[in-house]
C-alpha positions as CSV (number, residue, x, y, z in Angstrom):
1,M,87.4,69.4,86.2
2,L,84.6,67.5,84.4
3,G,84.2,70.3,81.9
4,A,88.0,70.3,81.2
5,A,88.0,66.5,80.7
6,A,85.0,66.8,78.4
7,A,86.7,69.5,76.4
8,L,89.8,67.3,76.0
9,I,87.7,64.4,74.7
10,V,85.8,66.6,72.2
11,Q,89.1,68.2,71.0
12,D,90.6,64.7,70.6
13,R,87.7,63.5,68.5
14,L,87.7,66.5,66.3
15,Y,91.4,66.2,65.7
16,L,91.2,62.5,64.8
17,R,88.5,63.3,62.1
18,K,91.0,65.4,60.1
19,H,94.4,64.0,61.0
20,R,96.1,60.6,61.1
21,P,97.7,60.2,64.5
22,T,101.4,59.7,64.6
23,A,103.2,57.0,66.6
24,H,104.0,59.6,69.3
25,E,100.4,60.8,69.5
26,R,99.2,57.2,69.8
27,A,101.6,56.6,72.7
28,H,100.7,59.9,74.3
29,G,97.0,60.2,73.7
30,I,94.2,61.7,75.8
31,L,94.5,59.1,78.5
32,E,98.2,60.0,78.8
33,V,97.2,63.7,79.1
34,L,94.5,63.0,81.7
35,E,96.8,60.8,83.7
36,K,100.1,62.6,83.7
37,D,99.9,66.1,82.2
38,I,97.0,67.5,84.2
39,E,97.9,68.7,87.8
40,W,95.2,66.7,89.5
41,P,96.7,67.2,93.0
42,T,96.6,71.0,92.5
43,L,93.0,70.9,91.2
44,S,91.9,68.7,94.1
45,F,93.7,71.1,96.5
46,F,91.5,74.0,95.3
47,V,88.3,71.9,95.4
48,F,88.8,70.8,99.0
49,L,90.2,74.2,100.0
50,F,87.0,76.0,99.3
51,I,85.0,73.2,100.9
52,V,87.0,73.7,104.1
53,V,86.6,77.5,103.9
54,G,82.8,77.2,103.4
55,A,82.7,74.9,106.4
56,A,84.7,77.3,108.5
57,V,82.2,80.1,107.6
58,E,79.1,78.0,108.3
59,T,80.3,76.6,111.6
60,G,81.3,80.0,113.0
61,L,85.0,79.4,113.0
62,I,85.7,82.6,110.9
63,A,83.5,84.6,113.2
64,S,85.5,83.4,116.2
65,V,88.9,84.2,114.5
66,A,87.6,87.6,113.5
67,S,86.6,88.2,117.2
68,G,90.0,87.3,118.4
69,V,91.8,89.5,115.8
70,S,89.5,92.4,116.7
71,T,90.3,91.9,120.4
72,L,94.1,91.9,119.5
73,I,93.7,95.1,117.4
74,T,91.7,96.8,120.2
75,T,94.3,95.8,122.8
76,V,97.3,97.1,120.8
77,S,95.3,100.3,120.0
78,T,94.6,100.9,123.7
79,A,98.1,100.0,124.9
80,F,99.8,102.4,122.4
81,S,97.0,105.0,122.4
82,L,96.6,104.8,118.7
83,S,94.2,107.1,116.9
84,D,91.5,105.8,114.6
85,A,93.8,106.1,111.6
86,G,96.6,104.4,113.5
87,T,94.4,101.6,114.5
88,L,93.3,101.0,110.9
89,I,96.9,101.2,109.6
90,F,98.0,98.6,112.2
91,A,95.1,96.3,111.3
92,A,95.8,96.5,107.6
93,I,99.6,95.9,107.9
94,L,99.2,93.1,110.5
95,I,96.4,91.1,108.9
96,C,97.2,91.5,105.2
97,L,100.9,92.2,104.8
98,V,102.8,90.4,107.6
99,L,100.9,87.2,107.8
100,S,100.7,86.7,104.0
101,A,104.4,85.9,103.8
102,F,104.0,82.8,105.9
103,I,100.5,81.5,104.8
104,D,99.9,80.3,101.2
105,N,98.1,83.2,99.4
106,I,95.2,81.2,98.0
107,P,93.9,79.8,101.4
108,Y,94.9,83.1,103.0
109,V,92.7,85.1,100.6
110,A,89.9,82.5,100.8
111,V,89.8,82.8,104.6
112,S,90.5,86.5,104.8
113,I,87.5,87.6,102.7
114,P,84.9,86.5,105.2
115,L,87.3,87.5,108.0
116,I,87.5,91.1,106.8
117,H,83.7,91.2,106.3
118,Q,83.4,90.4,110.0
119,L,86.1,92.9,111.0
120,I,84.9,95.9,109.1
121,P,82.0,96.8,111.4
122,T,84.4,96.8,114.4
123,L,87.0,99.2,112.9
124,P,86.8,103.0,112.5
125,G,87.6,105.1,109.5
126,E,88.0,104.2,105.8
127,T,87.9,100.4,106.1
128,E,88.2,100.0,102.3
129,V,91.9,100.0,102.9
130,L,91.7,96.5,104.3
131,W,90.7,95.2,100.8
132,W,93.6,97.0,99.3
133,A,95.9,95.5,101.9
134,L,94.5,92.0,101.2
135,A,95.2,92.4,97.5
136,L,98.7,93.8,98.0
137,G,99.6,91.4,100.8
138,A,98.5,88.3,98.8
139,C,100.2,89.3,95.6
140,L,103.4,90.8,97.0
141,G,103.9,89.6,100.6
142,G,103.5,86.0,99.4
143,N,106.7,86.3,97.3
144,A,108.9,86.3,100.4
145,T,108.9,82.5,101.1
146,V,108.2,79.3,99.2
147,V,105.0,78.6,101.2
148,G,103.7,82.2,100.7
149,A,102.2,81.4,97.3
150,S,100.9,78.3,95.5
151,A,102.9,79.4,92.4
152,N,106.1,79.3,94.4
153,V,105.4,75.8,95.6
154,T,104.5,74.6,92.1
155,T,107.6,76.2,90.6
156,V,109.9,74.7,93.2
157,G,108.3,71.3,92.7
158,L,108.7,71.5,88.9
159,A,112.4,72.5,89.3
160,E,112.9,69.6,91.6
161,K,111.5,67.2,89.0
162,D,114.2,68.5,86.6
163,G,116.9,67.9,89.2
164,V,117.2,71.4,90.5
165,R,116.5,71.6,94.3
166,I,115.7,75.0,95.8
167,S,115.6,75.0,99.5
168,F,113.4,77.2,101.7
169,L,116.4,79.3,102.8
170,Q,117.8,79.6,99.2
171,Y,114.5,80.9,98.0
172,A,114.0,83.3,100.9
173,K,117.6,84.7,100.6
174,F,116.8,85.8,97.1
175,A,113.1,86.6,97.3
176,A,112.7,88.1,100.8
177,P,114.6,91.3,100.1
178,I,112.5,92.0,97.0
179,A,109.3,91.1,98.8
180,T,110.3,93.3,101.7
181,L,110.9,96.3,99.4
182,T,107.5,95.8,97.6
183,V,105.7,95.4,101.0
184,V,107.3,98.6,102.3
185,V,106.1,100.5,99.2
186,S,102.7,99.0,99.6
187,S,102.6,100.0,103.3
188,I,103.4,103.6,102.3
189,F,100.5,103.5,99.9
190,L,98.2,102.1,102.7
191,V,99.3,104.7,105.1
192,G,98.6,107.4,102.5
193,F,95.2,105.8,101.8
194,V,94.2,106.2,105.4
195,L,95.7,109.6,106.1
196,L,95.1,111.4,102.8
197,G,92.1,109.6,101.6
198,P,91.6,107.4,98.5
199,K,91.2,110.2,95.9
200,T,94.3,112.0,97.0
201,I,96.5,108.9,97.2
202,H,95.4,107.8,93.7
203,F,96.1,111.3,92.3
204,V,99.6,111.1,93.8
205,T,100.5,107.5,92.9
206,W,99.4,107.5,89.2
207,P,102.0,110.0,88.1
208,L,104.6,107.9,89.9
209,A,103.4,104.6,88.4
210,V,103.3,105.6,84.8
211,P,107.0,106.5,84.4
212,L,108.0,103.3,86.3
213,V,105.9,101.2,84.0
214,G,107.4,103.0,81.0
215,Y,110.9,102.5,82.2
216,D,110.3,98.8,82.8
217,Y,108.8,98.4,79.3
218,L,111.8,100.1,77.6
219,K,114.3,98.1,79.7
220,G,112.5,94.9,78.6
221,R,112.8,95.9,75.0
222,R,116.5,96.6,75.3
223,L,117.0,93.1,76.9
224,L,115.1,91.5,74.0
225,K,117.3,93.3,71.4
226,N,120.5,92.2,73.2
227,A,119.4,88.6,73.6
């Protein structure tokens, strides 16, 4: 934050050396930018978030949560007689896809990284899938609800400033089906990652991904031409 403020001051000084400020610029100078245009609450949120996460790691809270999650996974695995692959799939979908829809993705990822580090030694098989699940869950699962991602909260807040109120249910009605579809596709990828192995699943998914990206690109170009 200090670096950003210093950059603004330097840029302002350099600009004033070569340009005569207009009346609008005088009324909306650097102090106006620092006070109203910068999202200080959001920046402060990130600062204190990582302080809290660091404290949770140092005090052993993350280790306690990891132990509880590990016990839950073991209990479910024993109750349903899951194989090693089944246990790993359950862990990936539970931890990184289901919960991410209801927990903001930034604190979720910040907490999950040390949590997964603690869980990996207790789980069998190709535990790299947990990192994939975390990435997919945070990016896609968080789209289901307003509180699932910081970008969602920010966007709804900006819309409300402009007089457009989007309720939790209104957002979820539109976004949840899309997020569910992407999470289902991601779950299929994770299951394939565990059962087929990383090399095989990458070999299978790339030929599917390239045509989809190409179709999306061509569709976007057509929309731009028609606009």
